[in-house]
N, C-alpha and C positions, 0 to 999 in steps of 0.2 A: 292590101297590107292591113294588119290589125291595128286598132287604135290604142290598145293597151298591152303592156307586157305582163305576163302572168309570172309572178315571183314566188319562189319557194324559199322558206327560211330554214337554214341548217342549224338546228339547236334551239332550245328554249332559254337562251341566255338572258340574264336580267336586263342588259342594256337594250335588248330588243323589245322586251315587254314594256319597259318604262318610257323609253324615248323614241327608239327608231321605228318600230312597226307602226305605232299610231300615226307618226309623221309620214311614213311611206304611204300609208293608206290615203293620205290627202293629196298625193300626186295625181294629176289628171290623167296621166298616161301609164299608170301602173296599178296592177291588182295584186294584193297579197293573197295568193291562192292556196298555199299549203305550208305546213310546218312539220318538221321531223325532230324526233328525239330518240334516244336509245331506249326510252321507256314510253310505250304507247299511251298509257294512262296519263302520263305527264304531258305528252303532246296533245292529247285530246282536251285536257283541262286548259292548256295554254290556248288552243284554237278556240275553244268555247268562250274563254275570257276576252279574247281580242277579235272575235268575229271572223275567224279564218275558216274557209269552207272545208279544207281537208287536213287530216293529221296522219302522220306515219310513225311507226314504231322503230324505224331504222333510217339512217341517212341514205343507205343504198336504195331503199324504196323511193325516196324523194327524187334522187338523181335519175332513177329509171322511169319516172313518170313523163310520158310524152306530152302531157298537158301543161308542163312547167317549162317556161321559156328561159328562165335565168334563176340564179341562186344568189341569196345574200348569206354571207358566212361570218357570223359573230362568235365562232368557236374560240377557245383559248389559243393564245399565240402559238403554242407548241403543236397544235393540231392543224394549223392553217395549211401547211405544205401537203399533208396527206389528203385532206378532203378537197383542197383546191385542184390538185392533180386528178383526183377521181372525178371531180366535176368536169374538168376539161376532157377527160377520156370519155365521159358520158355525153359530150357535146353541149354542155351547158355553160353559157357565159356567166361571169361572176362579178359581184360587188363584194369585196373582202374587207373586213374591218381592219383598222389600223392597230398596231403596226403591221405591215404586210406579212411578216413572219418572225421567227425567233432570231434570225440573222440574215445577212445579205445573201449568203449562198442559197438558203432556202427560198428567199424572195426571188432571186434570179431564176431558180428552177420553176417556180410558179409562173412567172412571167413567160418563160419559154414554153411551158406546157400549153398555155392558151395561144401564144403567138404562132406556134407551129401548126395549130389547128385552125387558125384564122378566127378565133373566138374573142369576143370582147372581155376585157378584164380591167377592173378599176379598183383603186384603194379608196376606202370610205373615210377620207379626211373631210368630214362634212363642213368644218369651219370655213374652208376655202370658198364655199358657195354663198356665204352670207354677204349681203350687200355692203356691210361695213368694211369687210376685207377687200372686196372689189374696189370700193371707193378709196381706201388707203393706198392700194396698189396703183390706182390711176393717178393719185396725187403725187406719189413718188416718181412714177414714170414721166409725168408732165414736168418734173423738175421743181415742184413747189417747195421742196425742202432744200434745194440746192444740191450740193454733193453730199451723199450720205457719209456719215462718220461713225456713228455707233448705234447699236440696237440692243435692247434687252427684252427678255421675256420671262415669265414665271407661270407655272401651273402647279399648284399644290392643293391637297385636300387630305382629310384624315380618314384612313380606312377604319371602319367601325368593328369589323370582326376579324379575328386572327386566322380564320380558315378561308379568308377571301382569296380567290385565285390570283389576285395581283401580288400576294405575298408568297406565292408558290414558285420555287426554283424549277421544279419539274415541269410546270406549265409555262415557263418562260415569262414570269412576272417581273416586277420591279418598277420603280418610279420612272425610269428613263423610257422603257418601252411603252408604259401606259400613258404617261402625260408629258414627259420630257420630249417625246417624239414631236409633239405639236410645236414646242419652242424651237426645235431645230428646223422643222418644216417651214414655219412662217419666215424665218430668217433667210432660208434658201429661196423661198418664194419671192420675198421683197427685193432681194439683191439680184435674183436670176443667176446666181453663181453657186458653185460648190466650194465649201471651205477648203483652203489649202493647209491650214494648221488647226488641229483640234486638241484641246487639253481639258481634262476633267478631274474632279475630286469628289468623293462621296462617302457615304456611310452605308455599310452593309449590315443588315440585321443579323444579330447573333442566332436567332431562332429561324428566321426566314431564309437566310442565305442569299437574299436579293438586295439590290440597291434600294434602300428606303428613302434616301435623300441624295441628290446629286446636283452639282453645279458644273457648268461647262463654259469654255471660251472658244469661240470660232473666229478665225481670221480668214477673210475672203480675198480673192485676187485683186479686187479693186481697192483694197486697203481698209474696207469696213471691218470693224471689230464688233462681234456680237457676243453677248454673254447671257446665260439663263440659269434658272434653278428650278428643280422639280422635287416633289416630296409626296410620300404617302402618309406622312405623320404631322403635317403642318396645316394650320388654318387655311381654308380655301381662298385661293386667288388665281386669276387667270388673265394676265395683262400682257400687253405688247407696247413697247416704247421705242420710237425711232427718231434720231436726230441728225440733221444735216447742217450745212454751213449757213442756211437761211431760214430754217424752221424746224419744228418738232411736232410729232404726232404721238398721242397717247390714247390707247384703247384700254379701258379698265375691265371690260368684259369681252375678251378677245376670242375665247374658244368655245364657251358654252353659254351664250347669252340666252335669256328667257325668250321663247318664241312669241310670247304675247305682249312683250314690252319693247319700246323703242330702245335703241342703243345710241351712244353719243361718241363722236370722234372729237377729242380735244386737240385743237390745232393752233399752234403758235406760228405766226408769220413774223419773224423778227420779234419786235416788241408787241405786236398786235395779237389778240387772242380771240378765238371764236369756237363755238361748239356746233358741230354739224350733226343734226338729228337724223338718224336713220330709222325709218318706220319698222315696226315689228316684222320679223320674217323667221320662218323655220328652216334652218339650213339643211336638216335631214330631208325635208320635203323637196327642197331645191336640188339636193344631190340625187335623190331618187328619180326625180323628173328628168335630170340631165342624163343619168344612166339609161333610163328607158328610151329617151329620145335618141341617144346614140345607137341603140339597138334598132329602133324603128326606122331611123334614117340611114342605117348602115355606115356610120361614121365613127371615128375614134372617140374615146372619152375626152372630156375637157382637159384632164390632166393625165399625161401618159403614164402607164404602169411602171415604166422604168424609173420614174420619180420616186416610187416607193423603195426601189432597190437602192437608189442613191441615198435616201434618208437612212436606210438600214446600215449603210456603210459607215456613216457618222456615228450611229448608235454603237456599232461593233467596236469602233475605235475607242469610244469613251468607256464602254464596259470593260474592255481589255485593260484599261488603266485603273479602273475603280474596283472591278471584281474579277480578276483573272481566274480562269477555271481550267 
């Protein structure tokens, strides 16, 4: 059995250059072996900049390379279905960026394409691998907060350029798909439940045609009520707050903590308060290592791909209320 998975990158997307690929290269069991673009010169420049051995001028060439064991897909949301299915047809396992697709139907088709061929498929929700999230989940599961009552989350930032793909209706952009998906996912993760009632309100950009700001309320079967907001036009924040009958936890850097800085879990036990320090960690590296380990050990990913479909169902419901098309 090889000791490293040879990963091919499908596209030269900015998220890969800035955050993901440098972190994936730090995983002990993974080699970033190739990158593909529809422009060979762009792929070659990207590869040279990031120290990637091979570059291809088409996605098809990458998928056909027998020396590539698996694919990382950071393409725009609207392109996830086509190229995920093509990867599955080429026999390549995949780590696909969040959100899984433009809607739940596409997400399910992607999951099915890999499942029917017995191939590994995982959604790249990296925040779930950070030790602070694992610690919060453990505290909740151990009953440290008592019975959960309410949760809140927020993920906002300001898009700097009007031609940003996140403002593109054609490419399935919008605040909810881009960052609100985290807020939904963490609430589903912490409760272990699917919301039975979903309501939303938002603002659709006159020029973009996508939801540029959105707030949602989720009611879970256990009675927990969650609410969140997301925006492409508001000052950056990314927090999670959960409260129970005996305690409260607040994470002020819930989704994109700096990989070289510690994070802090603010924890109230009734009237007592403490800060739990979590050492620095790169959740992209941890996610990549888990994906590679699943392939090497022939086991499922830590989070089932069906979770991505369930997350998209909530997104679909909210978008139908806020931006019916």
